[in-house]
N, C-alpha and C positions, 0 to 999 in steps of 0.2 A: 665572218664566222670565226669563233674563238676556239682554242684548243680544247679537246674533249677526252684526251688520253687518260684523264684522271677521274672520269665518271664511273670507272670500275677499278677497284683496288683490291690487292691481296693484303690481308692483315690478320690480326687476332681480334676476336669479338667476344664481348661479354654482354649477354642480354639479361637485364634485371627487371623483375616484375615487382612493383612497389605497392605497399599498403598506404592508407591515408596519411600515416605519419612519415612517409618517405623512406621506410625501411624495406629492404629487399626480402620478400617472402619466398621468391624462387629465383634461382640464378642458373644460367647456362653458359658455359665457356666453350668457345671454339678456337683452338689454337691456330689453325690454318683455314681461314675463311675467305670467301670472295664477297665483296659488297658492291652492289651496282645501283646506280640511280636511274630510274626510269618511270614509266607510266603503266598503270593497270588498265583493265578493260573499260573503265569509266574515264580514262585519260587523266586520272589523278596522279600527282607526284608520289612516288613510292620508293622505298629502299628494299632491295632484294638481298637477303643474307643466305649464302649457300655454304654448307660445310663439306661439300664434295659428294654427299649422298642425297640429302634433303635440302630443300630451300624454303624460306619463309619470307613473305612479303609484308611490309609494314607501310600503311598509307600515312602520308605526312599531312594531317589536317591542321593541327595546332602543335607547334614545336618550340622547343628551346634548344639552342646550340651552345655548347661549351667549347671554345676554341683557344683557350689560353695557352695550352701546351701543344699546339699544332706543329710547332717547330720540332718537337720531339716525337712526332708521328702519333699523337694522342688527341682524340676529340670525342665528344659525346653528343648524341641526339636524344632528346627526351620527348616522347610522345605524351602530350599533356592529358587528353581525355582518357587514354588507355593506361596512363601511369606506368609507362614502360621506358626504360633507359637502354640505349644501345651504345656501349662503350667500345670505341675503336682504339687499338694500340698496335705498336710495331708496324706502322704503315709508312711507306716512303713519303717523307714530308711534302715534297713538291706535288705528288699526286693527290695527297690528302687536301692540300690547299685548293687545288683546282676542283676537287669534288665538292668542298664546302662553299666555294665561291659560286660554282654552277648552281648548287642547291639554293643558296640564298637569293640569287637573281631570279631563277625560275619560280621559286616559292613566292617572292614578292610580286612578280609579274602576274602569276596565276591568281593571287588574291584580288587583283584589280579587275580581272575580267570574268572569273568563273564563280558559279554558285556551288556551294557544297552539295554533294549527293546525299539524299536523305536515306535513312536506314530502311524505310519502306521500299524505296527504289532498288536498293541492294537485294532485299529479300525476294522481290518479285522478278528480278532480272533473270533472263535466260541466256545472257551473254557468257560464252566460255571464258574461263580465267586466262588472262594473258599478261605478259610483261614485256614491254618494248624499251630498250635502252633509250634514254632521253636524248632528244635532238640537240645538236650543238647550240651554244648560246649565240643568238643573233643580236645585231645592233638594236633592233626594235624591242627585244627582251629587256635590254638594259635601259632603254628610254622609257619603256612602260613601267619598269620597276621604280625608276627614279621620278616618275610623275605622280607617285603616291602623295596625297595631300598631307600637310604637316600634322593633322590630328589623326593620321592613320595609325592602326594598331600593329603595323609591321615595321620592325627595325632590322636593318641589315646585320646579320650575324658576322659578316666578313667585311664590314666597312673598313675604311682606311684606319680609323682609330683602333678598331678591334684587332687588326693585324699588327699594328705597331707595338701593341702591348700584350704580346702573346704570352710572355713569361713575367711573372711578378715576383714579389718578395718570397724568399725562402728563409727558413730559420737556420741557425748555425748548424752546418754539416748535416742537414736533413735532406732526405730524398723528396723530390717534388711529388705531390699527390694531387689528383683532381678533386676539387670540392664537388659535393653533390647538393649543396645548399642553394636553393633557387635565388637567394638574395645576394650571393657572393659576387665579388667584382668580376670573376671570370665567366659569369653566366651572361650570355648575350640573348636576352629574352625577346622572342618575336612578338610577344603580346604586350610589351611595355610601350608606353607612349613617349617617343623620343622628344627631347626638347628642341632639336633642330632636325631638318630633313636629312636622312642618311644618303650617302653617295655610294652607289654600288658600281663596281667595275671589275672586269676580268684582268688578270695580270698581263702586262705587256712587257715582257723581258727581252733582253738582247738575245738574238738567235745564235745558236752554235754554228761555227764555221764547219766546212766539210771535214776538216781534220779533227776538230773537237768532237763532232758527231760520231766519227769512226772510233775514237777512243772510248766514248760512252757506250757505244754498241758492243765493243769488246768486253768492257767491264760487266755489262748486263748479261753477256754470254757466259760469265764466270771465269774469264781468262785472268791470269796474273799479268798485270800491265805496268810498264814503266813508261811515263810520258814526260817529255822534256821540251825545252824551247828557250829562246833568248828572253831577256826581260821584256815585259809588255806584250807577250803573245797570248795572254789570257789563261795561264796555268791555274791561278787561284780561282778565277771565274769558273773554269771547267771543273775544278775540284769541288766547288760548292754545289754544282749541278749533279755531280756524282754522288755526293753525300745526300742530296735531296732525293735521289732515285733509289737508294738502298734502304732496307728495313732497319730502323734505328737500334732495336734491341740487340742485334748481333753484329752491328757495324761499329767499329772503334776508330775514331778519327784522331790521328796523332801528328806531331811534327817534331823536328829536331830541337826547336827552341820554344819557350813558353809563349812569347809574343806571336810567333807564327801559328801556334796551336790555338790561341785565343781568336785569331782572325777567322779560323775555319770552325770554331765552336768545339774544339777538342782539347786534348791534354798532351803532355810531352810523351814521346816514345819511351823514355826512361821510366816515367811514372806508370805507364801501362805495363811495361815489362816487369818492373819490380826487382830487377837484378843489379841495381846500382850502376856502376861504371862498366860492369861486365868483365873487369880485370880478374875477378876471382876464378877459381877452378870451375869446370862445368858442373861438378857435383854440388858445389856451394851455390852456384847460380840456380840450379834446379830447386834446391831447398828453399831459396829465397822466393822463387816463383810459385812455390806450393803453399805459401802463407795464405791464411784466410783472406778473402777479398781479392788478392792478386790471382790466385788460382781460378776463381770463378770467372775473371775476365778472360783468361786464356781459354777456358773451356767453352764459354759462351760465344767467343769471337768466331765469326764466319768470314767477315770482310775486314781487313786491316788496312787503313789508309795511312800512308806516311808522306808528309810534305817536307820540303827542304832536305831531301835525301843527301844532297852534296855535303852536308855538315855531319852526317852519320859516318862513323869510322867503320871500315870494312871488317875488322876483327870483331867489333861489336855486333855487326849484322850476322856474321857466322855463328856467334854465340847465341844470338836470339833464335836462329833457325834450328840449332841443336836443342835448345831448351823447349821450343815449341813442339818438336817431335816427341820429346820425352814426356812432358807434362800432359800432352794431349793423347799420349799412347797411340800415335799414328805415324807411320814411317813415310808418308807422303811429304814432299817438300814443304817446309814451314808448317808441318803438322796438319796439312790439309786446309790451312787458312788461305783465302783468296787475298792476294796482295795488290793494292793499287798504290803505286809509288810515283812520286812527282818531284821534280827539282831540276836544277841546271848545274851540272858538274863544272861548268866554266865560270860559275860564280864563286861563292865563298866555300872553301874547303873545310874538312873536319877540324874541330877545335882540339888542340893538343896542349899539354903542359910542357913548358920549356922547349927543348929541341927534340922532343919525341918524334920519331918518324911515323907517318900515318899512311894508310892506303884507303883509296876510295871504295865505296860500296860495290861498284862494278868490278873491282879487283878481288872481292870476297870469293872464297871457294864455292859458296852456295848460290851466288848470284845467278849464274846461267841456268841452273836447274830450277830455280824459283821463278824467274821472269820468263814468260812465254811470248809476250808482245812488247816490242819497243817502238815508240812513236815520237817523232819530233814535230812540234808545232812551229810553223814558219811565218805565219801571218802576224806582223806586229800591229798591235792596236793602241798601245799607249801613245806612241808618237805618230804623227801624220806626215812630217817633213821627210821626204825620201832621201835627201842628202844627209840629214842627221841620222836616219836609220842605217844608211850605208856606212857611215862613220862608226856607229856603235857596233855594227856587225864585224867590222874589221878589228876593232879593239877587243871584242869578245874572243876572237881567235888569236889574240896576241900580236896583231899586226898594227903598225902605225906608220903608214906611208907619209911622204912629205906633205901632201895636200891636207891630210887629216891633222897632222901636227901643226901646220900653219893656221888652220881654222881654230884649233883649240887655244893656241897661243894668243890669237886675236881677241878671244873672249875675255882676257884678263882686264881689258879697259872698258868692257861693256858696262853701261849703267842699267842695272836690272832692278834697282830699288824703285818703289813707286808708292805714293800716298803714305809715306811714313813706314812702309813695310820693307824691312831690310832682308837681304838674301840670307838664307840659312846656310851655315857652313857645315859641310860634311867632314867629319874627322875619323881618322883610323883608330884612335884610342879613346876609350871611355873617359879616362881622366881628363883629357883635353876638353871634352864636352862639358863635364861638370864644372870645371874651372871657368870656362868661357861664360856659361849661362849664369853662374853665381856672381862673377865679377861684373858682367854687364847689368844685371839686375841691381846690384849695389850702387852702381854709378848713376842710376836714375834718381831724380829727386822725388820726394813724396813718401807717403806711408806705405809700408808693406802690408798686404792683406793675405792671410793664410787660410787656405781651404783644406780641411781634413776630410779624408774619405770616410764613408760609413760602410763598414764591412760586416758581412753576416756572421763571421767568426773571427774576432780580433786575435785569437790564438794562432790563426793561420795566415798572418799578414805576409810572411815571407813567400808563401806559395802564391798569394795574390800579386805580390810585387813582381814575381818572376813571370807570371803569365798574363797579367792585365796591363794594357798599354797606358792606363791611367795610374799615376803615382799615388802613394798613400797621403802625401802632403804636397800641396801646390802653393807656391808663393808668387804673388803678382803685384805689379805697380802699374800706374798709368804710363803708357809708353812701352810696356813689355812686349817683346816679340813672341808670338805664340803660333802654334799650329793645332789644328783639330786632330783628335785621335779616334774619331768615329764619324761615319757617314750620318749627317743630319738632314741635309736637303740637297740631293744630287742635282736637281733642276737649277738651284741657285749657286751651284759650285761649292757648297759646303760639304766637302767630302774628306775622308781620312787623308791627312797630309796637307790640306788647304791652309795657306798662310794668312796671318792677320796680325793686327796690332791692337792692344788694349787702349781704347780712347776714353774710358771712364768707368765708373761703377754706378749701378742703379741705386738710387737712394733707398734707405730702409735697413732693416735688421740684417738681411742676407747680403747686401752689397754685391750683387752679382755683377761680373765683368761685362762691359759692352765692348764688342770686338768688331773692328772694320776689317773685312776680308779683301783679298786681291780682286775678287769678282765685283767689288764695289758695294756690297751690302753690309750694313751695320746691324748686328744682332746681339741681344742680351743672351749670354750663354748660361743655361740652366744645367743642374746635375743630370747625368745619365747613369744608367745601370749596366754593368757588365756581368755576364754569367760565365763562371769558370768551372769546368768539370774537375772534380777531385776523385779520389780513389773510390771504388765500389759504385760508381755511377751517381754519387751525390754531387750537389752543386754548392758553389760558393758564389756570393755576389759582392760587388763593390759599387757603391754609388759615389760618383765624383764628377767634377767638371771635366768635360771631354777636351781638355787642353793640356799642352805641355810647352815649356819654354823652348823657343826655336831660334835663338842666336846660333846654336850649334846642335848637331845630332850625330850619333855615330853611324858609320856605314852599315854595321850589323843591324841597328834598330831601324834603318831606312828601308830595309828589304820589303818589297811589296808596296811601297809608297810611290806616289807621283807628286813631285814638288813643283810649285809654280815658279819659284826663283831660288836658285841654289848656287852657293859658292863652294868650290872644292880646292882643298890644298892636298896635293898628292905626294908631297915631299916625304912623308913617313909611311907610304904604302909598303907593306912587308909581305903580302901574300898574293899569289896568282889570283886574278879575277877581281881583286879589290877595286882597281881603277875602273874596270868595266861596270861593276855594281854601282859605284858612286856616280859615274857619268850618265848611266841609264836611268837614274832617278828623275832627271830633268824632263819636263814635258816637251821642250823644244830648245833649239840652239840659242834663241833670243833670251831665254830665262836662265842661261848658264854662264857662270864666270869661273874660269879655271886659273888658279894662281900657280906660280912657279912650275909650269908644266915641263916635264922631262920625259921624253919618249921611252926612257929605260924602265919607267914604272909600269909600262904596258907589256905584260907577258902572260902567257897561258901555260898550264902544265902540259908537258909533252904526252904523258900517258892519257890525259883527258882528250887531247886533240886526236890521238890515235883511235880512242874509243868512239868519238863522234864521227870520224872518217868512216869507220866500219859500219856504224849505225846508218849513215847516209846512204852507203852502198846497198845495205840490206833493204832500206826503205824504197830505193829506186827499183831494185829487183822485184820487190813485192808489188809495186805499182805497175811495173811493166807486165808482170804475170796477170794482175787483175784486169788491166786494159785489154790484154790478149784474150782473156776468158770472156769478157763482155763483148768483144768484137766477134768471137766465134759464136756466141749465143745469138747475136743479132743476125749473123749470116744464116744460121740454122732456122731462125724464125722468119 
């Protein structure tokens, strides 16, 4: 049995009744609707749309599904004989995906075994009108749906191909709109004859741990939540699940840096807020936030997600909180916006200029009145070696006992290069990274091939450079050390951060690079598309090879990555947490080489340690109270 929590969704619905030319002659908008998938009295698959007072049932006899923007919580069902379109928007994306996958499987399986109910049968029927929520997808449903013959007239609207290309080209600085043209590329027509047999399947994702489930439950209850954890505890994974569970129209996903924002499909916190560095007076910041476009974001926002909170300065957080209350005309903390905040204060601290003093967000005056629930994730998922995990946990807390120092020093002579793939060096400074990569590329023999990105708006290259992990220009040679900047095939180890070497170029006009990866596969790398959110909910796109030079990478840019083979020079570490961030990028101790190790570079901020000590005590007290409550309930029952 597969998950069915998404067969009923809360969303906005527009029902359009079309004429023969495809123009809407009648339109009904429901801002807060409930849409459920089920069966009517004739056991036909149907959609029930309820506006809170009245409900309307639509039988799904012959349909078209538009799923191109499902990631944004938007999809459309077109009823072909009735010439009606049901446009769904502002729906939690994960639930919408399950709804449409369930619909596609049940619809395809039904076509195989059922005969359509005639109009005469309907007219003469004395059956009372009913609607039963559709049963969970079973293995036999999927098998039956996939046994459709090649010449069948049913094509899966949520096939693997359909879901991989949910979002397509957008023009320069334009909002994405759903096409209503039946022949457009985003229309997955159930009446077309596919050229090859579709493969239907339900999503099989990684389950949330008990800790992660608790955080998600608190978010869905409307609590202001801060969750943290060491590197590799699944913070980013949980954050994406939270994003998928909230309505997109009033949820703004942000991060402290552009690259971190791109990973979770959002924008920077500074771009959302629109108050620059926040150094100006409160009055000036309010005026900046009230500019057209920026003000609408503040007003529409009900859920604000902030990732990598450790790099946000406390004074800036206080300024945001004050601005939120003023521009939203609401005296509740943060203007009544629900906060979902994530990050690890024991990793990289706020970025400052020169020797400016900074304070962390948890030291902000407004932090405690804004954050209601604090949770620390403790289960490490990136690394599986318990010895290595214990080492990293000690270093995270600024401790480096003799046994840890000895093991790290031993790694200096480890041979971690394999099959021509050299270790990536993590550097503390951006200049060192650029110098190393350029020099090593120049030293290789052969011709340089340059790959230019195709951007939707060439005038906004700087914004794309700041937020997109793919550069505007990429230069490669045979023998170049590279890493992937996007998940391409998780099953084959081709994930973000996977290391490889260019072994040649495909002959032809495009001369695409052929890369051998650490997992052993050799693949021709083709351009991929990134989507970056700009101001006012508009989108920018960049099409580029998902590769970057990998002789060296900065510690800042490595956040969130898991590296197969990494070489670290810690001699120039200058911030608390930098050594820990660098070391925790490694998948295991065997893939790590530490040069010139000095235990003095391992240190943690005392204020942060005190914060986490209090957080741990609070969490233990909360767990003890919860266990006592459960025990008392059991005794009473």
